[in-house]
C-alpha positions in Angstrom: -27.3 11.5 19.0 -23.7 11.3 17.6 -22.5 8.0 16.3 -18.9 7.2 17.2 -16.5 5.0 15.3 -13.1 4.0 16.7 -10.4 3.5 14.1 -7.3 1.4 14.9 -4.7 1.7 12.1 -1.3 0.3 11.9 1.3 3.0 12.6 3.2 2.6 9.3 2.7 5.8 7.3 1.3 4.0 4.2 -1.5 2.4 6.4 -2.1 5.5 8.5 -2.5 8.0 5.7 -5.1 6.1 3.8 -7.0 5.3 7.0 -7.1 9.0 8.0 -8.3 9.9 4.5 -11.1 7.4 4.9 -12.1 8.9 8.2 -12.2 12.4 6.6 -14.4 11.2 3.8 -16.8 9.5 6.2 -17.2 12.7 8.2 -17.8 14.8 5.1 -20.6 12.4 4.1 -22.6 12.4 7.4 -22.7 15.0 10.2 -23.9 12.5 12.7 -20.5 10.7 12.7 -17.5 11.4 14.9 -14.3 9.4 14.7 -11.5 8.7 17.1 -8.3 7.3 15.7 -6.3 5.3 18.3 -2.6 5.3 17.4 -0.7 2.3 18.7 3.0 3.2 18.3 5.4 0.7 16.8 7.9 -0.9 19.3 10.8 1.4 20.1 9.6 4.0 17.6 8.4 7.6 17.8 5.7 8.0 15.2 4.6 11.5 16.1 6.4 13.2 13.2 4.2 11.6 10.6 1.0 11.3 12.8 0.5 14.9 13.9 0.5 16.5 10.4 -2.4 14.3 9.3 -4.8 15.9 11.8 -5.7 19.6 12.1 -7.6 21.5 14.9 -10.4 22.4 12.4 -11.4 18.7 12.2 -13.7 18.9 15.3 -15.3 15.5 14.8 -11.9 13.7 14.1 -9.7 13.1 17.1 -6.6 11.0 17.6 -5.3 9.5 20.8 -1.9 7.8 21.1 -2.1 4.7 23.2 0.9 4.3 25.5 2.6 1.1 24.4 2.3 -1.9 26.8 5.5 -2.6 28.8 7.9 -5.0 27.2 11.4 -6.0 28.2 14.0 -4.4 25.9 16.0 -6.5 23.4 13.4 -9.3 23.6 12.1 -10.4 20.1 8.3 -9.9 19.8 6.2 -11.0 16.8 3.6 -8.5 15.5 0.6 -10.5 16.7 1.9 -10.8 20.2 2.7 -7.1 20.3 -0.8 -6.2 19.2 -2.4 -8.6 21.7 -0.4 -7.0 24.5 -2.1 -3.6 23.6 -5.6 -4.8 24.3 -5.9 -3.6 27.9 -4.6 -0.1 26.8 -7.1 0.0 24.0 -9.9 -1.1 26.2 -9.1 1.7 28.7 -8.8 4.3 25.8 -12.2 3.4 24.4 -13.8 3.4 27.9 -12.6 7.0 28.2 -14.3 8.0 25.0 -17.8 7.0 26.0 -20.3 9.6 27.2 -24.1 10.0 27.0 -24.0 12.2 23.9 -22.3 9.6 21.6 -23.3 6.0 20.7 -20.4 3.7 20.0 -21.2 2.1 16.6 -18.1 0.0 15.9 -14.4 -0.5 15.4 -12.6 0.0 12.1 -9.3 -1.8 12.4 -6.3 -2.2 10.1 -5.4 -5.6 8.5 -2.7 -6.0 11.1 -5.0 -5.1 14.1 -7.8 -7.6 13.7 -7.2 -9.1 17.1 -8.8 -5.9 18.5 -12.2 -7.4 17.5 -12.1 -9.1 20.9 -12.2 -5.7 22.5 -15.0 -4.6 20.2 -16.9 -7.7 21.3 -16.6 -6.6 24.9 -18.2 -3.3 24.0 -20.9 -5.1 22.1 -20.2 -3.5 18.7 -19.2 -4.9 15.3 -15.7 -4.8 13.8 -15.0 -3.6 10.3 -11.6 -3.6 8.6 -9.8 -0.9 6.6 -7.9 -3.0 4.1 -5.0 -0.8 2.8 -4.1 -3.1 0.0 -6.2 -4.5 -3.0 -9.0 -6.9 -3.4 -6.8 -9.4 -5.3 -4.3 -9.8 -2.5 -7.2 -10.1 0.0 -8.8 -12.8 -2.1 -5.6 -14.7 -2.5 -4.9 -14.7 1.3 -8.3 -15.9 2.1 -8.1 -18.7 -0.6 -4.8 -20.0 0.6 -6.0 -20.1 4.2 -9.1 -22.0 3.1 -7.0 -24.5 1.2 -4.8 -25.0 4.2 -7.7 -25.4 6.7 -9.5 -27.9 4.4 -6.2 -29.8 4.1 -6.1 -29.5 0.3 -2.6 -28.0 0.2 0.0 -26.0 2.2 1.3 -23.3 -0.1 4.7 -23.4 1.7 5.2 -27.1 0.9 4.2 -27.2 -2.8 6.6 -29.4 -4.8 8.3 -28.4 -8.1 5.5 -30.0 -10.2 3.1 -27.3 -9.3 3.8 -24.3 -11.5 0.5 -22.3 -11.2 -2.4 -21.9 -8.8 -6.0 -21.0 -9.6 -7.5 -18.2 -7.5 -11.3 -17.2 -7.7 -10.2 -13.6 -7.5 -8.1 -13.7 -10.6 -9.0 -14.3 -14.2 -5.8 -16.2 -15.1 -3.5 -18.7 -13.2 -0.9 -17.2 -10.8 2.7 -18.5 -11.2 4.0 -20.2 -8.0 7.4 -18.6 -8.7 5.8 -15.2 -8.1 4.3 -15.9 -4.7 5.4 -13.4 -2.0 8.0 -14.7 0.5 5.7 -14.7 3.4 3.4 -17.2 1.7 6.3 -19.6 1.3 7.8 -19.0 4.7 7.1 -21.3 7.6 7.8 -18.4 9.9 5.3 -15.9 8.4 2.6 -18.1 6.9 0.8 -18.9 10.3 0.5 -15.2 11.0 -1.2 -14.4 7.7 -3.5 -17.4 8.0 -4.5 -16.3 11.5 -5.2 -12.9 10.0 -7.4 -14.4 7.2 -9.4 -16.4 9.8 -10.1 -13.1 11.6 -11.1 -11.5 8.3 -13.9 -14.0 7.9 -15.4 -12.9 11.2 -15.6 -9.2 10.3 -18.9 -7.3 9.8 -17.5 -5.7 6.6 -14.2 -4.8 4.8 -13.5 -1.3 3.4 -11.0 -1.9 0.6 -8.7 0.8 -0.8 -9.6 0.0 -4.4 -12.0 1.0 -7.1 -14.8 -1.2 -8.4 -13.9 -0.4 -12.0 -10.3 -1.4 -11.4 -10.9 -4.8 -9.7 -14.4 -6.0 -10.8 -13.4 -9.7 -10.9 -11.6 -9.7 -7.6 -14.4 -7.9 -5.8 -17.0 -10.4 -7.1 -16.2 -13.0 -4.4 -17.3 -10.4 -1.8 -20.6 -9.6 -3.3 -22.6 -11.3 -0.6 -24.4 -14.6 -0.3 -21.3 -16.6 0.7 -19.2 -16.9 3.8 -17.2 -13.8 3.2 -17.9 -10.3 4.6 -19.4 -7.5 2.6 -16.7 -5.5 0.8 -16.9 -1.7 0.3 -14.5 -0.5 -2.5 -14.0 3.1 -1.3 -10.7 4.0 -3.1 -8.5 5.4 -4.2 -7.8 6.8 -0.7 -4.9 9.1 -1.4 -3.1 11.7 0.6 -2.6 14.2 -2.2 -1.7 17.2 -0.2 1.8 18.3 -0.9 3.4 18.6 2.5 6.2 21.2 2.9 8.9 20.4 0.3 12.4 21.4 1.3 14.3 23.7 -1.1 16.4 20.9 -2.6 13.3 19.0 -3.6 11.6 22.2 -4.8 14.4 22.6 -7.2 13.6 19.2 -8.6 10.0 20.2 -9.2 11.1 23.3 -11.0 13.3 21.2 -13.2 10.3 19.0 -14.1 8.4 22.1 -15.1 11.0 22.7 -17.8 10.8 19.3 -19.3 8.6 18.3 -22.2 5.3 16.4 -21.5 5.6 12.7 -20.8 9.4 12.7 -21.3 10.8 11.8 -17.9 11.2 8.4 -16.3 10.6 8.6 -12.6 12.2 5.9 -10.3 11.2 5.7 -6.7 10.9 2.6 -4.5 9.1 3.6 -1.3 10.3 4.1 2.3 11.9 0.6 2.4 13.3 0.3 -1.1 17.0 0.5 -1.7 19.7 -1.2 -3.7 23.3 -2.4 -3.3 26.1 -0.9 -5.3 26.1 -3.5 -8.1 22.3 -3.1 -8.7 22.6 0.7 -8.5 25.2 0.6 -11.3 23.0 -1.6 -13.5 20.2 0.9 -13.2 22.4 3.8 -14.1 23.7 2.0 -17.2 20.1 1.3 -18.2 19.0 4.9 -17.8 22.0 6.2 -19.8 21.5 3.7 -22.6 17.7 4.4 -22.9 18.3 8.0 -23.9 15.3 9.1 -21.9 15.2 11.9 -19.3 15.0 10.6 -15.8 14.5 11.5 -12.1 15.9 8.9 -9.8 15.2 8.7 -6.0 18.2 6.6 -4.9 18.6 4.8 -1.6 21.3 2.5 -0.2 19.8 -0.9 0.4 19.6 -2.4 3.9 20.9 -5.8 4.8 17.7 -6.5 6.8 14.7 -4.2 6.3 13.0 -5.7 9.4 15.7 -4.2 11.7 17.2 -1.4 9.6 15.7 1.1 7.1 17.5 1.9 3.9 20.1 4.7 4.1 21.8 7.2 1.8 25.0 6.9 -0.2 27.6 9.3 1.1 29.3 9.8 -2.3 27.3 9.0 -5.5 30.4 9.2 -7.7 31.8 6.2 -5.9 28.7 4.2 -6.6 27.6 5.2 -10.0 29.6 4.5 -13.2 32.5 6.8 -13.8 31.3 10.0 -15.5 27.6 9.0 -15.3 26.5 12.2 -13.6 28.4 14.5 -16.0 27.2 12.6 -19.2 23.5 12.7 -18.0 23.6 16.1 -16.4 21.4 17.8 -19.1 18.7 15.1 -19.0 18.6 13.5 -15.6 18.6 14.1 -11.9 19.6 11.8 -9.0 17.8 12.6 -5.7 19.6 11.2 -2.7 16.9 9.8 -0.4 13.3 10.8 -0.3 11.5 12.4 -3.3 8.1 14.1 -3.0 6.3 11.3 -4.9 2.8 12.8 -5.2 4.1 16.2 -6.3 6.4 14.5 -8.9 3.7 12.2 -10.4 1.4 15.2 -10.7 3.8 16.9 -13.1 3.0 16.7 -16.8 6.6 15.9 -17.6 6.4 12.4 -16.0 6.1 9.8 -18.7 6.5 6.6 -16.6 7.0 5.4 -13.1 9.5 2.6 -12.1 8.0 1.5 -8.8 8.2 -1.1 -6.1 4.5 -1.6 -6.5 3.4 -0.6 -3.0 -0.4 -0.3 -3.3 -0.5 3.4 -2.4 2.2 4.1 -5.1 0.2 2.0 -7.7 -3.0 4.0 -6.9 -1.1 7.3 -7.1 0.4 6.4 -10.5 -3.1 5.4 -11.8 -4.6 8.6 -10.4 -2.2 10.8 -12.4 -2.4 8.6 -15.5 1.2 7.5 -15.4 2.1 4.0 -16.7 4.3 1.8 -14.6 7.4 -0.4 -14.7 7.0 -3.0 -11.9 9.9 -3.8 -9.6 8.3 -5.5 -6.6 10.6 -5.6 -3.6 8.8 -7.1 -0.6 5.4 -7.8 1.1 2.5 -8.3 -1.4 4.1 -6.3 -4.1 4.6 -9.3 -6.5 0.9 -9.8 -6.4 0.3 -6.1 -7.1 2.7 -6.3 -10.0 1.1 -9.4 -11.5 -2.3 -7.8 -11.3 -1.1 -4.6 -13.0 0.8 -6.3 -15.8 -1.0 -9.6 -16.6 -4.6 -9.0 -15.2 -5.1 -5.4 -16.2 -2.4 -4.4 -18.7 -1.6 -1.2 -16.9 2.1 -1.7 -16.5 5.2 -3.3 -18.0 7.3 -5.8 -16.1 11.1 -5.9 -16.0 11.1 -9.7 -15.7 8.2 -12.1 -15.1 10.1 -14.5 -12.8 12.8 -13.7 -10.3 14.0 -15.1 -7.1 13.6 -13.7 -3.6 12.7 -10.3 -2.1 14.0 -8.0 0.5 12.2 -9.9 3.3 13.9 -13.1 2.5 17.3 -11.5 2.5 18.0 -12.7 -1.0 17.0 -11.0 -4.2 17.9 -11.7 -7.8 19.6 -8.8 -9.5 18.2 -7.2 -12.7 20.6 -6.5 -15.5 21.0 -3.2 -17.3 19.5 -4.8 -20.3 16.4 -6.0 -18.4 15.7 -2.4 -17.0 16.5 -0.7 -20.3 14.1 -3.0 -22.2 11.3 -2.2 -19.8 11.9 1.6 -19.8 11.9 1.7 -23.6 8.6 -0.3 -23.7 6.8 1.9 -21.2 7.9 5.1 -22.8 6.4 4.2 -26.2 4.0 7.0 -27.1 0.5 5.7 -28.0 1.1 2.2 -26.6 -1.8 0.0 -25.4 -0.5 0.3 -21.8 -0.4 4.1 -21.9 -3.9 4.3 -23.4 -5.3 1.8 -20.8 -3.7 3.8 -18.0 -5.3 7.0 -19.3 -8.7 5.4 -19.4 -8.3 3.9 -15.9 -7.3 7.4 -14.5 -10.5 8.8 -15.8 -12.5 6.0 -14.1 -10.7 6.5 -10.8 -11.6 10.2 -10.8 -15.2 9.5 -11.7 -15.4 6.9 -8.9 -14.9 9.4 -6.1 -17.3 12.0 -7.6 -20.9 12.4 -6.6 -22.7 9.2 -7.7 -19.4 7.4 -8.5 -18.9 3.8 -7.4 -16.6 4.6 -4.5 -18.8 7.3 -3.1 -21.8 4.9 -3.4 -19.9 2.3 -1.5 -18.9 4.8 1.2 -22.6 5.8 1.7 -23.7 2.2 1.8 -21.1 1.6 4.6 -22.5 4.6 6.5 -26.1 3.3 6.1 -25.1 -0.2 7.3 -23.3 1.3 10.4 -26.3 3.5 11.3 -28.8 0.7 10.8 -26.8 -1.5 13.1 -26.9 1.2 15.8 -30.7 1.6 15.5 -31.4 -2.1 15.7 
């Protein structure tokens, strides 16, 4: 008897890639499993370009089905929760079409933004698990803030100026209120995240893209015996395959091969990260003054990342300081737009990574043993940055406190002096940060090997799924 799991990821590439990697690892561990990934496209988006390459015909027990999006009037605003709720009939029909006498449906594995699908799982009489694509610290903070609100202890969006820090069971030190992500202080977004958290508490278990040795304290609150689901730290779930790299980017990789070991500062800020002209010039000044080699993936900032993605500058010489490209020609490269991040981080020449602190980027940097400079831009990235710098000492911050992020539409600018100071610190040979990152990289590699903590957690999840089917 085959055991079928239905995966429902968010369509964003950062969520989708790690979810598919999890599916592949589960299939490698147990021949009884088969997995169908249901792709719910984003509103008014064609996601096929980044979905199809993740699946190959040779993966016979891994299928993907694109669910046709529910009808919705054009130009009518729709919040993420309502959009997902509207897909339930389509998902119900898709799952019904998967059932046959040779396979036993064992459960749903849903993304953190798709937990409303547990109602569909309930209709089929199976449990719901969650694939959590961020870290255990952010998960714990979200759950704690929701509990404080429901118990009427405090509303995090209404804290007065006298409250400077908050205590979270998932952290070893107080968290500064000034570093809370925008959606926790926004009356618009907070109800959505608290609804999510209430659903998290109803799950059968949570697969977290983290490593037990990386977040031991944050994971302790999910160790069982309380009112929280079992957590399975199964990371790092990374898409390390170097997809086809166009010639222009191949030239960049060849240039890195010619640079000394640990000599290059790599700056890359994810699919949504970009800067205005003033901030771009400050970064350029910092890089030139630092004296270090650099590789800079540069994007033009968007006025509203919820409606428009970052673009490319048409003429770099009009944006960068006069003569910058000529003066740094022998030690630096500016890449317009996308850079092959995994391929770059894998190069021995990379000495540090200036990053927006998206969780996938953090895990990739740790995997390759590259110390980070944190520049959080949106979503939960301020929490990721705090954990890397203050909890774990695996990164250097540009500035501890700064106002706003890209979601709020207002973000404080960093000066050239701020950026230069951080770059010089992170590039110090033999620093405590560099040594700790090297040690953590070794632990991450051991975790996914036979008998490692992440593989043990993966096998425990499979046992729990199978036992639930046999009950």
